[in-house]
N, C-alpha and C positions, 0 to 999 in steps of 0.2 A: 504494500500500500504506500503510495507516494505521500511524503510529508508535505504539510502546508508550507508554502514559502514564507520566510520571515519577512514581515513588512518592513520597508525602509523607514528609518527614523524620520519623523515629521520635520519638514523645513520650517524655520520660524516664519510666521506670517507678519508682513509689514504693510500697514495701511498708509498709502500716500494720498494726500488731499492737495490737489494742485490743478493748474489750468492745462488745457489741451493745446499743444503746439502742433499744427499740421505738418511742419517740416520734420518732426521726430527728433529734433536736436535738443530741445529743452522740455520742461514741463513733465506731464504725466508719463510720456513715452520714455524720456530720459530716466526718470525714476524707476520705471518698470525694468528697463534694461540693466541699470546699475544694481538694483536689488536682486534680480535674478542672477546676475553675474557673480554675486557674492554668495550664492547658494541658498537664498531665502525665497519665499513665495510672495510676490507683490499682489496686493489688492488695491483697487484704485477708486477714488471718489473725485469726480470732476467738479471743480469749483467755478470754472469759467471757461468759455470758449474764446479763442483768439483768432484774429486774422493776422498772419505774420509770415515772413519769409526769413531767410538767414541774415537779412540786413537789418530789419527792424519790425516792430509791432505796429500794425495799422489800426487795430480795433480790438476791444475787449467786450465781451457780452457775459455778464455775471449769470451764473446759474441760481435759480431761486433758492432761498435759504432752506425751505422745507424739503426740496429735492436733495440738497447736500446732506441734510440729516437723515433722510430716508435711505439714501445710498449707504451711508455709514452704518446705520442701525441694522440694516438687513445683513451686512457682513458680520458685525459684532455679535449678533444673535446666533451666528452659524460657525464662526471660526475664532480661535484664541489669538487675538492680535498681540504681537510681542513688541511692537514699536509703532509710533506714528511719525510720519515725515510730512511736514507741511511746507508748501511752496506758495505760489501766487494764489491769492484769494480774490482780489478784484473788487470787493465791496465790504462796507462795514457790516452788512447783514451776514455775509459769508463768515467774517471773523466771529461774530456772535454765534453763528451756527456751529462753527468748529469748537468754540469754547464749550458749548453745551455737549458736544460729542465727547470731548476730552474728560469732562466731569463724570461721564459714565464709566471711565476706565482710569481711575486716579493713580494706579500703580504702574501704568505702562509708560515707558520713556517717550518723551516728546522731543523731536528734532525739528527745529524751526529754521528754515532758510528764508529770511525776510525779503522776498523779491519786491523791490520798490521801483526798479527801473529795468527796461529791456537792455539786452546787450548792445543794441544799436543806439541807445541813449534815450528812448522815449520814456517819459515819466509814467509810472504805473500806480502811483499812490496819490494821496491827498492828506491834508492835515488831519481830517477826521479819521481816515483809515489808519494813519500812524498812531493816533491817540487810542484807537480801538485795539490795535496790536499791543500797545503798552499796557492797557488796562486788562484785557481779556486773555492774552496769550503768554506774555513774558512771565507772569507769575507761575505758569504751568510748564515752562520750558526746561527740559533737562539739558539740552545743548542748543545754543543759538549759533548760527554760522554766517554772520554778516561780513561783507567786505567793508572797507574803511568808510565809504560814503553812507552805507546803510547803518553802520554803527553810529555815525554822527547824527543821522536823522532820528534814530530811535532813542539815543541816550538823552537823559534829562539834564545831565551836568557833564562838565569836562570839555577841555579845548584840544587835548591831544588824543590820538587813538587809544593809548593805554588808559587814560582817564575815562574815556567814554566806555571802554570795555568794562572797567570796574563799576561804572555807573549802571551798566546793564545787569551786572551781578546784584547790585543793590535794588534794582527794579524787579528782581525775582528769578532771574535765570540761574540755574545751578552752575552751568559752565558756558563760556563763550569761546568759540574758535574764531578769532579775528583773522580774516584772510587778506593778504597784501597784494592781490592781483591788480588793484587800481592804484597802488602807491607808486611813486616815482623812485623806485629802487632797482638796483642792478639785478638782484635776485628777488624772487617772491618770498616774502617773509610772513609766515603764519604763526600766530601765538595763541596758546590755550590759557584761558583765565578761569580761575575758580578759587574758592576759599578766600576771597578777598585779595587775590594777588595773581601775578603772571606765573603760571606753573611751568610752561615749557615753550620753547621756540624752535621752529624749523625753517630752513632756507632751501628753496628749490630753484633750479635753473629756470630762468624766464624764457619761455619758448617764443619764437619769432612771430607766431600768428595769434589771432584772437579766436575765441572758441564759443560756440553756442551751446549753453547747457553745462558749463563747467561747474557752476555752483550747485546745480541740481545733482550732478554726478557725485560730488563730494559729500553733500548732506545725506544723500541716499545710502552711500557706502558707510557713513558714520552710523546711520540708523540700523543697517544690517549688522554691523559689528557689535553695536550695543545690544541688539536683539539676541545675538549669539552668546551674550554674557561677558563680553570683553570689558576690562576696566577702561574707563573713559580715555585716559591718555594713550593707551595702546590702541584703542578703537580708532581714535582720531589719527594717530600716526599711520596705521595700516590703511585707512581710508584715503589719506593724502597720497600715499605711494600708489594706490590703485588709480586715483583720479589723475595723477600726473602721467601715469603710463597710458591712460586712455586718451589724454590730450596729445602726448607725443606720437601716438599712432593715429591721430585724427586725420580726417579726409575733407577735402574741399569739394562738397557735393553741389553747392549752389553758388550764388554770386557774392555772398557776404562772408560771414564767419565760418570757420571750419567746424565740423561736427565730430565730437569724440567717438572713438571706437571703444565701446564699453566692454567688448569681448576680445580685446586685443590679446589677452593671454592665450587664446586658442591657437594663435599663430606661433607661439614660442616653441 
């Protein structure tokens, strides 16, 4: 008599709540690729639809808040979500809906990539949206992954990037990974903050191109590593190495920014 096959260990389930990018470079599709590449199972909640290409965003159409909640609640009732990854929300109502969702799973890590502008420069936020993120999401955030301009917009105090990162800790975030992609430095310098101080710094070679969805890739990899139980500093370090590798292997598929190859390791 044949023995029953041993079931494979369940992959950690990660819920991404973000906007849809038709190019596949950023947003939900970027999150799905990065999460799957890390051996986790992605489940997705669409927060807004976008009209965009690899050069810039032309339009955002927010999804109704009740649909955001219904998408999430259907999955939460069915699967054990091990981490939330949050990206572009697009409206104050969406922020409030995500806040209500997070309250249903208070012990699940929350990784927030505060998308406030498109890679092509278009502003995707407003004063009201920033204030809503401060009020509803930062106090629930396990790891915030802003670039320098995003940190400056969200921080309530501070004039330097370090001061602003520390302010974000005071505003409720457990950890802040401040990324230096937008800073005028020879190398990309990323710093992890927590426990009221700078904990660790990394320096990465600055690649010659610009990339569509690099922040989504990094934050999703962080979410995957935290969902797998990695300690925060190790999770962030591994996620950066993965994200940098995906950028280095990126491809120019359109007329604007390059798109990361999030499964680059398959070619190794």
